[in-house]
N, C-alpha and C positions, 0 to 999 in steps of 0.2 A: 365820894359823894354818891348818895343813893337816891334814885328817882323812881317813885311808884306811879304807874299809869293804869287806870281802869280801862281795859280794852274789851269790855264785854259787848260793845256794839258790833264787834266782829263776830258775827254768828250766821246762822243759815239764812236769815231774812236780809236781803240787800237793803241798804239805806245810804243816804248821803253822809250821815255821820260815820257810819261804818267804813265807807270809802276813805274818809278823812283820817280816821284812826289807823286804818291799814297802811295808808301812805306814810304816816309818822313812824309806826313800828318797823317798817321796812327800811327806813333811812336813818332815824335818829341814833340808834346805837352805833352805827358805823361812822357817824359824824363825830361821836364823842366816846372814843374807846377808853378814855380815862374815867368815865362815869359808869356806875352800876345801875342797872334797871331791873325793876320787878314789874312784869306785865301780868295783870289779871286776865287770864284767858278763859273765855266762856266754854263750857263743856261742848257746845254745838259749833264751835268755830271750825270752819272747813279747813282741810289740809292738816299738815303736821304742826310743827312749832311755828309760833308767830314770827320768830326771828332766830336765825342760826348764829347770831353774833355771840361771842364768848362772854360778853359783859351783860348778858340777859339771863335772868331767872324768871321762869313762868310759874304763876300760882293758879292752880285749877280753881275756877270759880263757877258761879251759876247765877240764876236770877236775871231779872230785867233791870238795867241801870236806872231807868226812869220809872220807878215804882216806890211807894211809900216806905217799904222796909229798907230800901237802899238809901233813902233820905234820912231815916231815923237811926239806923244801925249800920253804917257803911263798913265798919271794921269786921262785920259778920261775913263779908264777902271776900276780904283779902287784907293784907297788911297795909296799914296807913302810916307806919312809922318811916323814918328816913328824913332826908333833907327837904325833899319836895314831893308833893302829891299832885298829880295832874288828873282832873276830871274833864274829859273832852266832850261832855254832852249836856251843857247848859246849867246843870244843877250841881251843888256841892252838898255832901252829906253833913249832918250835924256832927260837931266835934272835930272835924278836919280843919286844920289851919290854926290849931292851938299850939301844938308842939312842932309841927312841920310847916314849911311855907306851902301855901296852896296856889295852884295855877288852875284856872277854869276857863275852858273855851265856851263862851256864850255866843252861840251862832245867831240868835235873834232874841227879841223880847216879846214875841207874839203872844205868849201865854200871859204876859203882864199887861200889854197894851190893848190887845184885841183877841181875847180868848175865844170869842164867837167864831173867829176865822180858823181856829184850830180843830174844832169839832162842832158839827151842826146838829148833833144829838144833844138837846139841852140838858137832860139829866146827867148824862155822862160828862159833859163839859163842866157842869156845876160841881161834880165830884172831883174831876181831875185838875181843874184850874187852881184851887188852893194849894195843892201839892206842888205843882210846877212853880207857882208864884213864890212859895216859901223857899224852894230849892234855889231859885234864881236870886232871891233876896239874900240868902246866905252866901251865895257865890260872890255877889257884888260887895258884900260887907267884909268877908273873910279872906278873899283871894289877894295874895301879894301882887300877883299879876293876872290880868284878864286878857285872854286871847279872843279875837273875833275875826270874822272871815271877810269883812269889807270895811272900807272907810265909812260907808253909810251906816253900817251897824255900830261901828265905834262911836259915831256922832250920836246915834240914838241912845246908846248906853249912857253916855255922858249927860245928855239932856235929861234922862230919867234919873240918874244918880250922879250929881256933880262930883261926888267924892271919888268917882272912878277916873277922873281926869288925871293923867300922868301914870295911871296903872294899866291902861288899855293899849294893847299892841295888835296891829293888824297883820294877820297871816292869811293871805288869800287861799282859797281852794284852787285846785288845778284839775285838768283833765288827764285821765290815765292814758298811757301810750297807745292803747288799742283804738282810741278815738282819733282817727287820722283820715285824711282825704282818700278818695278812691281815684284810680286812674281810668276806671271804666264804669261810668255811671249807668250805661245801658245794661251792663251785666248786673249791677246792683238793683236796678229796677226789676229785672227779671227774677232775681232772688227774693226781693221784697214781695213780689206778687205771690210767691209760694207761701210766705209768712202770713200775709193778710188775706189771702184768698181772692185777690182781685188785682188786675193789671191797671186799674184806673189811677190817675194822679191823685195824690193825697196830701193833706196837711197832717202834722203829727203833734201830739201832746204827750209828755212823759212826766209821771209823778203820781203821788198818792192823790186819791180823790177826796181832798179836804177843801173846805170852803175857801181857804186862802189861795188855792191854786187857780180858781176861776174857770174850771172846766165847763160849767153851765154857760158862762159868758161866751166861751169859744163856740159852743154849739149854737147859741143864738146868732153869733156873727156869721158862722158857716151857713146857717139857714138863710141869711139875708143875701149872700153874695155868691154862693157856690153854684157851679154849673151841674147839670144832671149827671155827668160822668165823674164828678169829684167825690172823694171820700175824706172822712175825718177819722183818723186812727188815734185811739187813746191807749197808751200803755200805762197801766195803773197798778201800783204796788198794793195799796190798801183800799178796801171798800169799793172794789172794782164795779163800775157801772151804777153804783148806788144813786138812785134818784135821777139819773140822767136819761134812762130809757124813756120815761114818761115825757120828759121835756122834748126829747128828740121826736117822739111820736106826735106830740102836739104841734111841733113846728114842721112836721112833714119830712124829716130827714132820717128817720130811724133806720131805714133800709140802707142808708149810706154812712151810718155810724158803725165803726168797727172797734170793739173794746177787747183788748188783749191783757192777760195778766203779765206779771214781771217776766221779762225775756232774758235769755243769756246775752252776755255782752256782744258777742259777734252778731246776733240777730238784731239787736238794737242799733248797732253801728250800720248794718245793712239798711235799716229803715231810714236812718239819718242821711245816708248817701242818696237814697231814692226820693225822699220827700220833697215836695215843693217848698216847704219851710217848716221849721219847728215853731210852734206857738207857745209862748209863756205868758199867759194873761193874768199873772198873779196880782192879788191885792196887797200882799205883804211877802217879803222874803228877807233872809239874811244875806244871801249871795245870789244864787241862780245857776246851780250846777247843770241842769238840762241845757240852758242857753250856751254855756261855755263848752260843754261836750259837743253840742251841735256845731258851733263855730269851728272847733278843732277837727270835726269830721267833714267840713266843707258844706254844711247845710245852712241856708239862709235862716235868720231868726227874726221873728216878730214878737216883741215883748211890750208889756205895759211900761209906762213911764215912771215907775217908782224908783227912788234913788239907787237901791242896790243893782237893779237891772240896767239902769243907765250907766252905772259905774262899770259893770262887767262887760257890757257890749262896747263901750268906749267909742261909739260912732260907727261900729261895724255891723249894726243891725238896724231894723226899723222899729219905731215905738208908736204906741197909740195911747190915748188918754185912758188912764186906769178906770175900769168900771164901765166903759162905753162900748157896747156891742156894735153900735153904729160906726164908731171910729175904727175899731178893730176890723170890721168888715171892709171899710174903705181902704185900709192898708193892705189887707189880703187881696182885694181886687187890684190894687195898684201893682202888687207883685205878680199876680197871675197875668196881667196885661203887658208885662215888661220882662221878657227873657233876659235882656241885657242887664237889667237891674239885679235879677236873681244871680247871674254870673258874677257881677261885681261884688255882691254881698258874700258869695262863697269865698272869693279871694280875700276880701277884707277880713272876714271872720277867721280864716286860717291864720292870717298874720296877727290878728288881735289875740288869739288863743295862746300864741307863743309868749305873751307877756306874763303868763301864769305858770308857775313851776312848783311841783311838790318838793323839789330839792331846795328851792329858796325858802319855802314854808318850813321845812324841817330844820334848815340852818338857823332861821330866826327863832324857832321853838327851842333849840338847844341854847341859844343865847339867853332866852327868857328863863330857862331852867337855872342856868348859872347865876343870873341876876337875882332870881327869887331866892335861891339858896343862900346867897350872900346877905340879902336883906332879912331873911327869916320870916316868921309868922307876922301877919299884919296886926299891929296893936291899935285898937280903937282909941281915938282921942276923947 
């Protein structure tokens, strides 16, 4: 049985999907030595081979997975023949799923339900949205099995497309091993001061600066309740600081806003160890990786009350009403005023994070591959 997997999200630019794909390629071949795998390896993938397993062949590929040419001509980038083809990044290229069973990981439906939350540049959003919507529609129609990263996302998929009922399988994300608690928070705070250039206490946000992430909301809440020596640290992968400087200036907190580009993992973990809390004020998510990584590191989490984040935190963090800077500020103030609550959340978060495992996700993924191969391509009724 041959399984082809598009692994091009493993590249120089870090991403949540890239971490998900990396976790699978490191585990799946070892769990299924009787299966043969073809991994599409991007030319910029760091390190050597994606997997040293003897049942893996790697195909040198290129291009961006989420671009029109990948949707229109997927076979241009790698072999799509075999028993199963796995697209782990929301969309499925045209023509896949006719001769082989298709498995697609649909992380969320944001481009379908709320494209304005994906890109706040109207023209670019108008250009990109039809592409993503077409790719997701093909994925939902043609995939023999649909993987997704939370029960909340699975429910959203079935609400959007009832035909997906019975084909959706939840495989949660997990935190990588380097996200773990520290035994010396004072040392972490000293090291964090070197990274951010300040020894002041701080709240932390991590993720791309997209409308869905609610970074502007966090700045508004911070301006409401922060003390003069508090800082707000933003670690942003894309569009760093875009549009936020003016807001912070207007609200009088620009000098206390620290915007950093993507950090090495060890530096990010240090910030999580030292932070008062991680804020995840998202308007929409498929899962909530920053929240999980924070819990695994022993950092308290304050998140919006959208279903995926309620699911991930599982009672181990604090929630506020989505979209309300006033309510977020209230919860931030509650945490600042209660060191005992912060300590309790650290312990609860560490335990909650143990419920998520890449090994379990890989095991379920192998089971889905076998099931999809047995069922074959999806035939439309």
